[in-house]
TORKOL-4160 file (C-alpha; in steps of 0.2 Angstrom, whole numbers, padded with zeros to 4 digits, m for minus):
315
<pt num="1" X="0423" Y="0222" Z="0697"/>
<pt num="2" X="0414" Y="0213" Z="0711"/>
<pt num="3" X="0398" Y="0206" Z="0705"/>
<pt num="4" X="0380" Y="0211" Z="0714"/>
<pt num="5" X="0363" Y="0210" Z="0710"/>
<pt num="6" X="0361" Y="0191" Z="0714"/>
<pt num="7" X="0374" Y="0194" Z="0727"/>
<pt num="8" X="0362" Y="0207" Z="0740"/>
<pt num="9" X="0349" Y="0190" Z="0739"/>
<pt num="10" X="0361" Y="0178" Z="0741"/>
<pt num="11" X="0366" Y="0188" Z="0758"/>
<pt num="12" X="0351" Y="0189" Z="0763"/>
<pt num="13" X="0344" Y="0169" Z="0760"/>
<pt num="14" X="0360" Y="0167" Z="0771"/>
<pt num="15" X="0356" Y="0176" Z="0784"/>
<pt num="16" X="0338" Y="0169" Z="0785"/>
<pt num="17" X="0344" Y="0152" Z="0786"/>
<pt num="18" X="0358" Y="0155" Z="0800"/>
<pt num="19" X="0342" Y="0162" Z="0808"/>
<pt num="20" X="0332" Y="0147" Z="0807"/>
<pt num="21" X="0344" Y="0134" Z="0809"/>
<pt num="22" X="0359" Y="0141" Z="0818"/>
<pt num="23" X="0376" Y="0142" Z="0811"/>
<pt num="24" X="0388" Y="0129" Z="0805"/>
<pt num="25" X="0405" Y="0128" Z="0813"/>
<pt num="26" X="0420" Y="0130" Z="0803"/>
<pt num="27" X="0433" Y="0116" Z="0803"/>
<pt num="28" X="0449" Y="0118" Z="0814"/>
<pt num="29" X="0458" Y="0130" Z="0801"/>
<pt num="30" X="0477" Y="0129" Z="0797"/>
<pt num="31" X="0476" Y="0142" Z="0785"/>
<pt num="32" X="0493" Y="0143" Z="0773"/>
<pt num="33" X="0501" Y="0135" Z="0786"/>
<pt num="34" X="0498" Y="0146" Z="0799"/>
<pt num="35" X="0491" Y="0135" Z="0813"/>
<pt num="36" X="0475" Y="0145" Z="0812"/>
<pt num="37" X="0462" Y="0155" Z="0804"/>
<pt num="38" X="0468" Y="0169" Z="0793"/>
<pt num="39" X="0463" Y="0188" Z="0799"/>
<pt num="40" X="0446" Y="0194" Z="0792"/>
<pt num="41" X="0450" Y="0210" Z="0787"/>
<pt num="42" X="0465" Y="0220" Z="0781"/>
<pt num="43" X="0470" Y="0229" Z="0798"/>
<pt num="44" X="0469" Y="0208" Z="0804"/>
<pt num="45" X="0478" Y="0201" Z="0787"/>
<pt num="46" X="0489" Y="0187" Z="0793"/>
<pt num="47" X="0508" Y="0187" Z="0788"/>
<pt num="48" X="0514" Y="0171" Z="0776"/>
<pt num="49" X="0529" Y="0168" Z="0766"/>
<pt num="50" X="0529" Y="0162" Z="0751"/>
<pt num="51" X="0526" Y="0147" Z="0743"/>
<pt num="52" X="0509" Y="0133" Z="0745"/>
<pt num="53" X="0496" Y="0128" Z="0757"/>
<pt num="54" X="0477" Y="0129" Z="0759"/>
<pt num="55" X="0464" Y="0136" Z="0768"/>
<pt num="56" X="0445" Y="0139" Z="0773"/>
<pt num="57" X="0432" Y="0152" Z="0769"/>
<pt num="58" X="0413" Y="0153" Z="0772"/>
<pt num="59" X="0400" Y="0165" Z="0772"/>
<pt num="60" X="0407" Y="0173" Z="0787"/>
<pt num="61" X="0425" Y="0173" Z="0784"/>
<pt num="62" X="0435" Y="0181" Z="0772"/>
<pt num="63" X="0455" Y="0176" Z="0772"/>
<pt num="64" X="0466" Y="0191" Z="0773"/>
<pt num="65" X="0486" Y="0188" Z="0771"/>
<pt num="66" X="0501" Y="0198" Z="0768"/>
<pt num="67" X="0517" Y="0194" Z="0763"/>
<pt num="68" X="0534" Y="0205" Z="0764"/>
<pt num="69" X="0539" Y="0212" Z="0748"/>
<pt num="70" X="0556" Y="0223" Z="0741"/>
<pt num="71" X="0552" Y="0238" Z="0728"/>
<pt num="72" X="0553" Y="0229" Z="0710"/>
<pt num="73" X="0548" Y="0211" Z="0715"/>
<pt num="74" X="0532" Y="0203" Z="0707"/>
<pt num="75" X="0519" Y="0194" Z="0717"/>
<pt num="76" X="0508" Y="0179" Z="0709"/>
<pt num="77" X="0495" Y="0173" Z="0718"/>
<pt num="78" X="0484" Y="0156" Z="0712"/>
<pt num="79" X="0469" Y="0150" Z="0720"/>
<pt num="80" X="0459" Y="0135" Z="0718"/>
<pt num="81" X="0441" Y="0134" Z="0727"/>
<pt num="82" X="0434" Y="0114" Z="0729"/>
<pt num="83" X="0422" Y="0110" Z="0717"/>
<pt num="84" X="0405" Y="0116" Z="0721"/>
<pt num="85" X="0413" Y="0133" Z="0729"/>
<pt num="86" X="0416" Y="0151" Z="0720"/>
<pt num="87" X="0429" Y="0161" Z="0727"/>
<pt num="88" X="0438" Y="0177" Z="0719"/>
<pt num="89" X="0457" Y="0183" Z="0722"/>
<pt num="90" X="0462" Y="0200" Z="0726"/>
<pt num="91" X="0477" Y="0208" Z="0728"/>
<pt num="92" X="0482" Y="0225" Z="0738"/>
<pt num="93" X="0499" Y="0235" Z="0734"/>
<pt num="94" X="0512" Y="0242" Z="0750"/>
<pt num="95" X="0496" Y="0257" Z="0750"/>
<pt num="96" X="0481" Y="0245" Z="0752"/>
<pt num="97" X="0477" Y="0252" Z="0737"/>
<pt num="98" X="0470" Y="0238" Z="0724"/>
<pt num="99" X="0483" Y="0230" Z="0713"/>
<pt num="100" X="0474" Y="0215" Z="0704"/>
<pt num="101" X="0458" Y="0205" Z="0706"/>
<pt num="102" X="0453" Y="0190" Z="0698"/>
<pt num="103" X="0432" Y="0184" Z="0700"/>
<pt num="104" X="0429" Y="0178" Z="0682"/>
<pt num="105" X="0431" Y="0160" Z="0687"/>
<pt num="106" X="0415" Y="0148" Z="0688"/>
<pt num="107" X="0414" Y="0134" Z="0703"/>
<pt num="108" X="0429" Y="0127" Z="0705"/>
<pt num="109" X="0440" Y="0138" Z="0694"/>
<pt num="110" X="0458" Y="0145" Z="0696"/>
<pt num="111" X="0458" Y="0164" Z="0699"/>
<pt num="112" X="0475" Y="0171" Z="0698"/>
<pt num="113" X="0483" Y="0189" Z="0702"/>
<pt num="114" X="0497" Y="0198" Z="0700"/>
<pt num="115" X="0506" Y="0213" Z="0704"/>
<pt num="116" X="0523" Y="0223" Z="0705"/>
<pt num="117" X="0528" Y="0230" Z="0719"/>
<pt num="118" X="0536" Y="0250" Z="0716"/>
<pt num="119" X="0541" Y="0250" Z="0735"/>
<pt num="120" X="0546" Y="0240" Z="0749"/>
<pt num="121" X="0532" Y="0235" Z="0765"/>
<pt num="122" X="0518" Y="0224" Z="0762"/>
<pt num="123" X="0508" Y="0216" Z="0749"/>
<pt num="124" X="0488" Y="0210" Z="0753"/>
<pt num="125" X="0479" Y="0195" Z="0748"/>
<pt num="126" X="0461" Y="0193" Z="0751"/>
<pt num="127" X="0454" Y="0179" Z="0747"/>
<pt num="128" X="0435" Y="0183" Z="0746"/>
<pt num="129" X="0419" Y="0170" Z="0748"/>
<pt num="130" X="0406" Y="0169" Z="0733"/>
<pt num="131" X="0395" Y="0155" Z="0734"/>
<pt num="132" X="0397" Y="0141" Z="0745"/>
<pt num="133" X="0412" Y="0136" Z="0757"/>
<pt num="134" X="0426" Y="0123" Z="0759"/>
<pt num="135" X="0446" Y="0122" Z="0758"/>
<pt num="136" X="0454" Y="0132" Z="0745"/>
<pt num="137" X="0473" Y="0128" Z="0739"/>
<pt num="138" X="0483" Y="0142" Z="0735"/>
<pt num="139" X="0501" Y="0146" Z="0729"/>
<pt num="140" X="0511" Y="0161" Z="0733"/>
<pt num="141" X="0528" Y="0165" Z="0723"/>
<pt num="142" X="0538" Y="0182" Z="0723"/>
<pt num="143" X="0552" Y="0185" Z="0709"/>
<pt num="144" X="0563" Y="0198" Z="0703"/>
<pt num="145" X="0568" Y="0215" Z="0713"/>
<pt num="146" X="0578" Y="0226" Z="0713"/>
<pt num="147" X="0576" Y="0243" Z="0702"/>
<pt num="148" X="0558" Y="0252" Z="0700"/>
<pt num="149" X="0561" Y="0260" Z="0684"/>
<pt num="150" X="0551" Y="0246" Z="0674"/>
<pt num="151" X="0534" Y="0244" Z="0686"/>
<pt num="152" X="0532" Y="0260" Z="0693"/>
<pt num="153" X="0521" Y="0265" Z="0677"/>
<pt num="154" X="0513" Y="0250" Z="0676"/>
<pt num="155" X="0507" Y="0245" Z="0693"/>
<pt num="156" X="0504" Y="0260" Z="0703"/>
<pt num="157" X="0490" Y="0272" Z="0699"/>
<pt num="158" X="0496" Y="0291" Z="0694"/>
<pt num="159" X="0499" Y="0302" Z="0706"/>
<pt num="160" X="0485" Y="0315" Z="0711"/>
<pt num="161" X="0487" Y="0331" Z="0717"/>
<pt num="162" X="0474" Y="0339" Z="0732"/>
<pt num="163" X="0457" Y="0338" Z="0726"/>
<pt num="164" X="0444" Y="0349" Z="0729"/>
<pt num="165" X="0429" Y="0341" Z="0733"/>
<pt num="166" X="0414" Y="0349" Z="0727"/>
<pt num="167" X="0402" Y="0348" Z="0742"/>
<pt num="168" X="0391" Y="0364" Z="0741"/>
<pt num="169" X="0387" Y="0359" Z="0724"/>
<pt num="170" X="0385" Y="0342" Z="0728"/>
<pt num="171" X="0372" Y="0348" Z="0741"/>
<pt num="172" X="0365" Y="0358" Z="0730"/>
<pt num="173" X="0361" Y="0347" Z="0717"/>
<pt num="174" X="0355" Y="0335" Z="0728"/>
<pt num="175" X="0343" Y="0347" Z="0737"/>
<pt num="176" X="0336" Y="0351" Z="0721"/>
<pt num="177" X="0334" Y="0333" Z="0715"/>
<pt num="178" X="0325" Y="0328" Z="0733"/>
<pt num="179" X="0317" Y="0345" Z="0733"/>
<pt num="180" X="0324" Y="0348" Z="0751"/>
<pt num="181" X="0333" Y="0361" Z="0760"/>
<pt num="182" X="0353" Y="0359" Z="0759"/>
<pt num="183" X="0353" Y="0357" Z="0778"/>
<pt num="184" X="0344" Y="0342" Z="0776"/>
<pt num="185" X="0358" Y="0333" Z="0764"/>
<pt num="186" X="0373" Y="0325" Z="0775"/>
<pt num="187" X="0388" Y="0319" Z="0763"/>
<pt num="188" X="0393" Y="0303" Z="0769"/>
<pt num="189" X="0407" Y="0303" Z="0758"/>
<pt num="190" X="0414" Y="0310" Z="0741"/>
<pt num="191" X="0428" Y="0305" Z="0734"/>
<pt num="192" X="0435" Y="0308" Z="0716"/>
<pt num="193" X="0430" Y="0293" Z="0703"/>
<pt num="194" X="0444" Y="0295" Z="0691"/>
<pt num="195" X="0462" Y="0297" Z="0689"/>
<pt num="196" X="0465" Y="0311" Z="0678"/>
<pt num="197" X="0451" Y="0325" Z="0676"/>
<pt num="198" X="0443" Y="0325" Z="0692"/>
<pt num="199" X="0428" Y="0331" Z="0684"/>
<pt num="200" X="0418" Y="0315" Z="0692"/>
<pt num="201" X="0414" Y="0314" Z="0709"/>
<pt num="202" X="0406" Y="0296" Z="0719"/>
<pt num="203" X="0395" Y="0302" Z="0730"/>
<pt num="204" X="0386" Y="0295" Z="0746"/>
<pt num="205" X="0371" Y="0304" Z="0754"/>
<pt num="206" X="0358" Y="0303" Z="0768"/>
<pt num="207" X="0341" Y="0314" Z="0765"/>
<pt num="208" X="0331" Y="0319" Z="0780"/>
<pt num="209" X="0339" Y="0303" Z="0791"/>
<pt num="210" X="0326" Y="0293" Z="0781"/>
<pt num="211" X="0334" Y="0292" Z="0761"/>
<pt num="212" X="0350" Y="0284" Z="0757"/>
<pt num="213" X="0357" Y="0288" Z="0741"/>
<pt num="214" X="0373" Y="0285" Z="0731"/>
<pt num="215" X="0377" Y="0293" Z="0716"/>
<pt num="216" X="0390" Y="0298" Z="0702"/>
<pt num="217" X="0391" Y="0318" Z="0701"/>
<pt num="218" X="0397" Y="0327" Z="0685"/>
<pt num="219" X="0406" Y="0342" Z="0692"/>
<pt num="220" X="0405" Y="0352" Z="0674"/>
<pt num="221" X="0387" Y="0347" Z="0671"/>
<pt num="222" X="0381" Y="0347" Z="0688"/>
<pt num="223" X="0372" Y="0330" Z="0683"/>
<pt num="224" X="0367" Y="0316" Z="0696"/>
<pt num="225" X="0368" Y="0298" Z="0689"/>
<pt num="226" X="0360" Y="0287" Z="0701"/>
<pt num="227" X="0369" Y="0269" Z="0707"/>
<pt num="228" X="0357" Y="0265" Z="0722"/>
<pt num="229" X="0343" Y="0272" Z="0731"/>
<pt num="230" X="0333" Y="0267" Z="0749"/>
<pt num="231" X="0320" Y="0275" Z="0756"/>
<pt num="232" X="0316" Y="0270" Z="0773"/>
<pt num="233" X="0297" Y="0267" Z="0776"/>
<pt num="234" X="0292" Y="0256" Z="0789"/>
<pt num="235" X="0292" Y="0262" Z="0810"/>
<pt num="236" X="0308" Y="0247" Z="0812"/>
<pt num="237" X="0318" Y="0255" Z="0795"/>
<pt num="238" X="0316" Y="0272" Z="0802"/>
<pt num="239" X="0321" Y="0267" Z="0819"/>
<pt num="240" X="0335" Y="0257" Z="0814"/>
<pt num="241" X="0341" Y="0272" Z="0800"/>
<pt num="242" X="0341" Y="0285" Z="0815"/>
<pt num="243" X="0352" Y="0274" Z="0825"/>
<pt num="244" X="0363" Y="0268" Z="0812"/>
<pt num="245" X="0366" Y="0288" Z="0806"/>
<pt num="246" X="0369" Y="0293" Z="0827"/>
<pt num="247" X="0382" Y="0279" Z="0827"/>
<pt num="248" X="0392" Y="0289" Z="0813"/>
<pt num="249" X="0400" Y="0271" Z="0807"/>
<pt num="250" X="0416" Y="0275" Z="0797"/>
<pt num="251" X="0423" Y="0260" Z="0785"/>
<pt num="252" X="0440" Y="0253" Z="0789"/>
<pt num="253" X="0439" Y="0249" Z="0769"/>
<pt num="254" X="0436" Y="0267" Z="0766"/>
<pt num="255" X="0450" Y="0272" Z="0773"/>
<pt num="256" X="0462" Y="0259" Z="0766"/>
<pt num="257" X="0457" Y="0261" Z="0750"/>
<pt num="258" X="0452" Y="0279" Z="0750"/>
<pt num="259" X="0459" Y="0287" Z="0765"/>
<pt num="260" X="0471" Y="0298" Z="0755"/>
<pt num="261" X="0453" Y="0308" Z="0749"/>
<pt num="262" X="0443" Y="0307" Z="0767"/>
<pt num="263" X="0436" Y="0296" Z="0781"/>
<pt num="264" X="0420" Y="0288" Z="0774"/>
<pt num="265" X="0405" Y="0285" Z="0782"/>
<pt num="266" X="0393" Y="0270" Z="0778"/>
<pt num="267" X="0376" Y="0274" Z="0768"/>
<pt num="268" X="0364" Y="0262" Z="0775"/>
<pt num="269" X="0353" Y="0252" Z="0761"/>
<pt num="270" X="0339" Y="0238" Z="0763"/>
<pt num="271" X="0337" Y="0237" Z="0780"/>
<pt num="272" X="0329" Y="0219" Z="0787"/>
<pt num="273" X="0322" Y="0218" Z="0805"/>
<pt num="274" X="0328" Y="0197" Z="0809"/>
<pt num="275" X="0324" Y="0195" Z="0826"/>
<pt num="276" X="0329" Y="0206" Z="0837"/>
<pt num="277" X="0344" Y="0215" Z="0824"/>
<pt num="278" X="0343" Y="0222" Z="0810"/>
<pt num="279" X="0352" Y="0219" Z="0796"/>
<pt num="280" X="0357" Y="0233" Z="0782"/>
<pt num="281" X="0368" Y="0233" Z="0766"/>
<pt num="282" X="0380" Y="0248" Z="0765"/>
<pt num="283" X="0391" Y="0258" Z="0752"/>
<pt num="284" X="0407" Y="0267" Z="0758"/>
<pt num="285" X="0416" Y="0273" Z="0744"/>
<pt num="286" X="0422" Y="0271" Z="0727"/>
<pt num="287" X="0440" Y="0266" Z="0718"/>
<pt num="288" X="0444" Y="0272" Z="0702"/>
<pt num="289" X="0460" Y="0260" Z="0700"/>
<pt num="290" X="0462" Y="0247" Z="0691"/>
<pt num="291" X="0444" Y="0247" Z="0689"/>
<pt num="292" X="0429" Y="0258" Z="0694"/>
<pt num="293" X="0420" Y="0250" Z="0710"/>
<pt num="294" X="0410" Y="0255" Z="0723"/>
<pt num="295" X="0414" Y="0250" Z="0740"/>
<pt num="296" X="0400" Y="0239" Z="0745"/>
<pt num="297" X="0396" Y="0226" Z="0760"/>
<pt num="298" X="0384" Y="0221" Z="0772"/>
<pt num="299" X="0382" Y="0226" Z="0791"/>
<pt num="300" X="0372" Y="0222" Z="0808"/>
<pt num="301" X="0363" Y="0233" Z="0821"/>
<pt num="302" X="0363" Y="0222" Z="0836"/>
<pt num="303" X="0351" Y="0221" Z="0849"/>
<pt num="304" X="0362" Y="0233" Z="0859"/>
<pt num="305" X="0361" Y="0246" Z="0845"/>
<pt num="306" X="0379" Y="0242" Z="0839"/>
<pt num="307" X="0382" Y="0240" Z="0821"/>
<pt num="308" X="0397" Y="0229" Z="0816"/>
<pt num="309" X="0402" Y="0228" Z="0799"/>
<pt num="310" X="0403" Y="0208" Z="0793"/>
<pt num="311" X="0409" Y="0212" Z="0777"/>
<pt num="312" X="0414" Y="0220" Z="0763"/>
<pt num="313" X="0418" Y="0220" Z="0742"/>
<pt num="314" X="0423" Y="0230" Z="0727"/>
<pt num="315" X="0408" Y="0229" Z="0716"/>
């Protein structure tokens, strides 16, 4: 699970610093011997082979790689950031679902992830910037191959039957909590929050085009457990919130990791005006495997009133 709390404050410190002093150009890059900068999203992941190399990340740039695997092969990745920097490491399987993650190390400490392929395709690697910037070293190894009999139950979450989302019950519960009509509650995402029982759901809503809430909903008790909520209050915040809502921005990350359930819209939080633009945080879904994690990131509403997603994490 990725770390939050201080992360939000850190994001704003970085953004305000960039406004004041301007961005610092990244050095010429040769990420994992590819001759350039690795892609900064899963859809733009850079193809690599097993081996060792280096890469560079900073506050504006994660590095995504993909590597071809055959059924039954095990991918192991180790990554060491420079002294004084803290980077995390994430591994995704051929279905672009989380296979493993490592975020417990501190500055300069090595992170390791491993996963076994249940079918052939690509595994994806994400080197995620946490603090500071710099060049990391990374080694990717592939071992084994052939049969899937020893890997299916340990690396792949149980197959889920189609799940009917309790949308009407969720709307009713939120409307009752907020004292509004159900017509004033818009569900941005609703996904199962567990692998087996299908009684708990992770939900993101916007109420009255002004208030954002993300929460866990217990379908058996009709109870709401709030993860976070935000109300736009100033004129600038309300204007930005309205624009973001009208844009109906869907998350490419939610489609990758949770697309089997539905396409999720981002739920805006913490809108701040910076010059002629607005920065804000967002939630876009929930992953129940291998650990329970909210999809979370930051985005920008620019002077042309266009929304750009800056980064994404599972927290």
